[in-house]
C-alpha positions in Angstrom: 0.0 -0.1 0.0 1.4 3.3 -0.9 -0.2 7.1 -0.4 -2.8 5.9 1.3 -3.9 3.4 -2.0 -3.9 -0.4 -1.7 -3.5 -2.0 -5.1 -5.7 -5.3 -5.6 -5.0 -8.3 -7.5 -8.1 -9.3 -9.2 -9.5 -12.3 -10.6 -11.9 -12.0 -13.8 -13.5 -14.6 -15.9 -13.1 -13.5 -19.6 -15.1 -16.0 -21.5 -16.1 -19.6 -21.3 -13.1 -21.6 -19.3 -10.9 -18.4 -19.6 -9.5 -16.2 -16.5 -7.0 -13.7 -15.8 -5.5 -11.8 -13.1 -5.9 -7.8 -12.7 -3.8 -5.6 -10.8 -5.7 -2.2 -9.8 -5.7 1.0 -8.0 -8.4 0.7 -5.4 -9.9 4.1 -4.0 -9.0 5.7 -0.7 -11.9 5.0 1.5 -14.6 7.3 2.4 -15.7 8.0 5.8 -17.3 4.6 6.3 -15.7 2.5 4.1 -12.5 0.0 4.7 -9.5 -1.6 2.8 -9.3 -5.4 3.5 -6.3 -7.1 2.6 -7.8 -11.2 2.1 -6.4 -13.9 3.8 -8.5 -16.3 2.3 -10.9 -16.6 -0.3 -12.8 -20.1 -1.3 -14.1 -21.4 -4.4 -18.0 -22.2 -4.8 -17.8 -25.5 -6.9 -21.5 -24.9 -7.7 -22.3 -21.8 -9.2 -19.3 -20.5 -9.8 -18.4 -23.3 -11.8 -21.3 -22.0 -13.7 -19.7 -18.8 -14.3 -16.1 -20.6 -15.3 -18.1 -23.0 -17.8 -20.5 -20.1 -19.5 -23.6 -21.2 -17.8 -25.1 -18.8 -16.1 -28.3 -17.0 -17.2 -27.2 -13.8 -18.9 -30.5 -12.0 -18.4 -30.0 -11.8 -14.8 -27.9 -10.0 -11.8 -25.1 -12.7 -10.5 -26.8 -12.3 -7.1 -29.9 -9.9 -6.9 -29.2 -9.6 -2.5 -25.0 -9.0 -2.7 -24.2 -5.5 -3.3 -20.7 -6.8 -5.0 -22.7 -9.3 -7.4 -25.2 -6.7 -8.9 -23.9 -7.3 -12.5 -25.1 -9.6 -15.2 -23.4 -12.7 -16.2 -21.6 -11.2 -19.1 -17.8 -11.6 -19.6 -15.9 -10.0 -18.4 -16.5 -10.5 -14.8 -15.6 -11.2 -11.2 -17.1 -14.2 -9.2 -16.4 -15.6 -5.5 -18.6 -14.6 -2.5 -16.8 -15.8 0.3 -13.8 -13.4 1.4 -12.1 -13.8 5.0 -9.6 -10.5 5.5 -7.8 -8.1 7.6 -9.2 -4.1 7.4 -5.6 -2.4 6.6 -7.2 1.0 6.3 -10.8 2.6 8.3 -12.1 5.5 6.7 -11.9 8.5 8.2 -15.3 8.3 10.0 -14.7 5.0 11.5 -13.4 3.9 14.8 -9.5 3.2 15.1 -10.1 0.1 16.2 -11.7 -1.2 12.9 -8.4 -1.6 12.0 -7.0 -5.1 12.3 -10.3 -6.5 12.7 -10.7 -9.9 10.8 -14.0 -9.6 8.8 -15.7 -11.6 6.3 -17.3 -10.4 3.0 -19.2 -11.8 0.3 -16.7 -10.3 -2.1 -14.8 -11.6 -5.4 -11.9 -13.5 -5.4 -9.1 -10.4 -4.8 -5.8 -10.1 -2.6 -7.8 -7.0 -1.4 -11.0 -4.9 -1.5 -12.6 -1.8 -0.8 -16.2 -2.0 1.1 -18.8 -0.5 3.0 -18.6 -1.6 6.6 -22.4 -2.7 6.2 -21.2 -5.8 4.0 -19.0 -7.2 6.6 -19.4 -9.5 9.1 -17.0 -9.5 11.9 -15.3 -13.2 13.0 -15.8 -13.9 16.1 -12.6 -14.5 17.6 -12.4 -18.1 18.2 -13.0 -18.9 14.6 -10.0 -19.4 12.0 -9.6 -17.5 8.8 -10.1 -20.5 7.2 -12.8 -21.7 8.6 -14.6 -18.6 8.6 -14.5 -18.7 4.3 -17.4 -21.5 5.0 -20.0 -18.9 6.5 -21.9 -18.7 3.2 -22.1 -22.5 2.6 -23.2 -22.7 6.1 -25.9 -20.5 6.2 -26.9 -22.1 2.4 -27.0 -25.2 5.0 -29.2 -24.1 7.7 -31.3 -22.3 5.6 -31.8 -25.8 3.7 -32.7 -27.0 6.9 -35.4 -24.6 7.7 -37.1 -25.3 4.3 -37.2 -28.8 4.9 -38.3 -28.5 8.3 -37.4 -32.3 9.3 -39.4 -33.9 12.1 -38.2 -36.8 14.5 -38.3 -40.0 13.1 -38.5 -39.1 9.4 -36.0 -40.7 6.7 -34.3 -38.2 4.9 -31.7 -38.2 2.2 -29.8 -36.1 0.8 -28.7 -36.2 -3.0 -25.3 -35.0 -3.4 -22.4 -34.1 -1.2 -20.6 -31.6 -2.5 -19.6 -29.0 0.2 -23.0 -27.5 1.0 -24.4 -31.3 0.7 -21.5 -32.4 3.2 -22.1 -29.5 5.6 -26.1 -30.3 4.9 -25.3 -33.7 6.1 -23.5 -32.4 9.4 -26.0 -30.3 10.5 -29.3 -32.7 9.8 -26.9 -35.3 11.5 -28.0 -33.4 14.7 -31.6 -34.3 14.7 -33.4 -37.3 16.0 -34.2 -39.0 12.2 -34.9 -42.3 11.8 -32.3 -42.5 9.0 -30.0 -40.2 7.2 -29.0 -41.4 4.1 -26.6 -39.6 1.7 -26.5 -40.3 -2.2 -22.9 -40.0 -3.4 -20.7 -41.6 -6.0 -17.0 -40.7 -5.2 -15.1 -42.5 -2.4 -13.8 -39.6 -0.6 -17.0 -37.6 0.1 -19.0 -40.8 0.7 -15.9 -41.4 3.5 -16.7 -37.5 5.0 -20.4 -38.0 4.9 -19.9 -41.0 6.8 -17.8 -39.0 9.6 -19.9 -35.8 9.4 -22.9 -38.5 10.8 -24.6 -40.0 7.7 -26.1 -43.2 8.8 -25.9 -44.6 5.2 -24.2 -44.1 2.1 -25.2 -45.2 -1.5 -23.9 -45.2 -4.9 -26.1 -42.6 -7.2 -26.7 -46.0 -9.6 -28.3 -48.3 -6.6 -30.4 -45.6 -5.2 -33.5 -46.0 -6.5 -33.6 -49.3 -5.7 -31.8 -49.3 -2.2 -34.0 -46.5 -1.0 -38.1 -45.7 -0.7 -40.7 -44.0 0.7 -38.2 -41.3 2.2 -40.0 -38.5 4.0 -37.9 -35.6 3.0 -35.4 -35.4 0.2 -32.7 -32.4 -0.7 -31.5 -32.3 -4.3 -28.0 -30.7 -3.7 -25.8 -32.5 -6.4 -26.2 -29.7 -9.0 -27.4 -32.4 -11.5 -30.8 -32.0 -12.9 -31.0 -35.7 -13.8 -31.0 -35.9 -10.1 -35.0 -34.6 -9.9 -36.1 -37.8 -11.4 -34.0 -39.8 -8.6 -35.5 -37.4 -6.2 -39.1 -38.5 -7.2 -38.2 -42.1 -7.4 -36.9 -42.8 -3.7 -40.1 -40.2 -2.6 -43.2 -41.5 -0.9 -47.2 -40.6 -0.7 -46.8 -36.8 0.5 -42.9 -36.7 0.2 -40.9 -33.1 0.3 -38.5 -32.4 -2.4 -36.1 -29.5 -1.4 -34.4 -28.3 -4.6 -31.1 -26.7 -3.4 -29.4 -26.5 -6.4 -29.0 -23.9 -8.7 -28.7 -25.2 -12.3 -27.9 -21.8 -14.1 -28.9 -22.3 -17.9 -29.0 -26.2 -17.5 -32.7 -27.2 -18.4 -34.2 -29.6 -15.6 -36.3 -32.8 -17.4 -38.6 -34.0 -14.7 -41.0 -36.5 -14.7 -43.9 -35.6 -12.8 -46.3 -38.3 -14.5 -47.4 -41.8 -12.2 -46.4 -42.2 -8.6 -45.2 -38.5 -8.7 -48.7 -36.8 -9.7 -50.5 -39.5 -7.1 -47.9 -38.9 -4.5 -49.2 -35.7 -3.6 -45.4 -34.6 -3.5 -44.2 -31.2 -2.7 -41.5 -29.7 -4.6 -40.1 -26.7 -2.7 -37.3 -24.1 -4.0 -35.0 -22.9 -1.6 -32.7 -20.1 -1.7 -30.3 -18.0 0.6 -30.4 -15.1 -0.7 -34.0 -14.4 1.8 -35.4 -15.6 4.3 -38.1 -18.0 4.0 -41.9 -16.1 4.3 -43.1 -18.5 7.2 -40.2 -17.8 9.5 -39.5 -13.7 8.4 -41.3 -12.9 11.9 -38.6 -14.2 13.9 -35.6 -14.6 12.2 -33.9 -12.0 9.8 -30.3 -12.6 7.9 -28.2 -11.8 10.7 -29.9 -14.2 13.3 -29.0 -17.1 10.5 -25.5 -15.6 10.5 -25.0 -15.7 14.2 -26.4 -19.5 13.7 -24.0 -20.8 10.9 -21.2 -19.4 12.8 -22.0 -21.5 15.9 -22.6 -24.4 13.1 -19.3 -23.8 12.0 -17.5 -24.1 15.5 -19.2 -27.6 16.2 -19.2 -29.2 12.8 -15.5 -28.4 12.4 -15.7 -27.7 8.3 -12.0 -27.0 7.9 -11.7 -30.8 7.5 -13.4 -30.2 4.0 -10.5 -28.3 2.3 -9.0 -30.4 0.1 -6.8 -27.8 -1.9 -5.3 -24.6 -0.6 -3.1 -22.5 -3.2 -2.4 -18.9 -4.3 -4.3 -17.1 -6.7 -1.7 -17.3 -8.9 -2.3 -21.1 -9.1 -6.0 -20.1 -10.0 -6.1 -21.6 -13.7 -5.1 -25.1 -13.0 -7.2 -25.0 -10.2 -10.4 -24.3 -12.1 -9.2 -26.6 -14.7 -9.5 -29.4 -11.8 -12.8 -28.7 -11.0 -14.1 -28.5 -14.5 -12.9 -32.0 -15.1 -14.5 -32.7 -11.5 -11.1 -34.2 -10.2 -12.3 -36.6 -7.8 -10.3 -35.2 -4.8 -11.4 -32.3 -5.0 -13.6 -31.2 -2.4 -13.0 -27.7 -1.1 -10.8 -24.8 -2.6 -9.4 -22.2 -1.3 -7.1 -19.4 -2.3 -4.7 -18.4 0.0 -3.4 -14.8 -0.1 -0.9 -14.1 2.7 2.1 -14.1 0.9 0.8 -11.7 -2.1 
């Protein structure tokens, strides 16, 4: 940092499967703004991979509620929403105590960023920075539990054990369920699911014959074809919570036959808002507070499989695109930047 101006290295998506790093000078912070030096940022292998592949709908904002992602999904664009860093320069209108605080922000991948304090979450002192990057996915898992409302003694199925699926499994394992079944084909994710409390792990090829009459099914695989599997393992008046976002991929689902007669409930779940039925007592901050507690309880750092500097982004995204079997949660480390 020189003359009060921070230089930031930013990651940009410039075309399908093409990225570049750009160096820019950030403005001097306004009175109520801060400059944050990023320590870690987490890659979303779901929505972010859609951005990398060019599979995001071009006619909608990247996120309708996050200030940093208001632009439409058109190249070139920045993406990412899980940055943990340290405030290095508070604005003139802020208490000097802001300097040095560890904070979380929904920001694209960058070594430094400038933002209003209202866009920050203070990271609790007892939560390490590498664990704090899981705040968005943990909040998503909390929201999924709220939207599905699992009941004591139910049979619950989770389709997909990406990071959100694994965190969802960890949260559901805390409920007194009759059975918690996960459907996942990758051996290392099957092992993690068992560690996090799944009662049974089933391969997708065998799920339709090994699972039936589930009360509650979560579809978090990111694969539209999994919706038919969700229907196949459901029972009468089952609830299917769709947590995946498919981008511009079409989701074909067979709603004839048993699906129609079973009076299934298809519930779309999205973490940007609080469910209307809960909004009288829950708001985003209360849900964030719960997510922090779940991070303490679930130790999500065990899900980190790759930690690399931002300069190694290109091969890392290539591995994600090729669905490298050993990659679970990838994190950028900026501490040597």
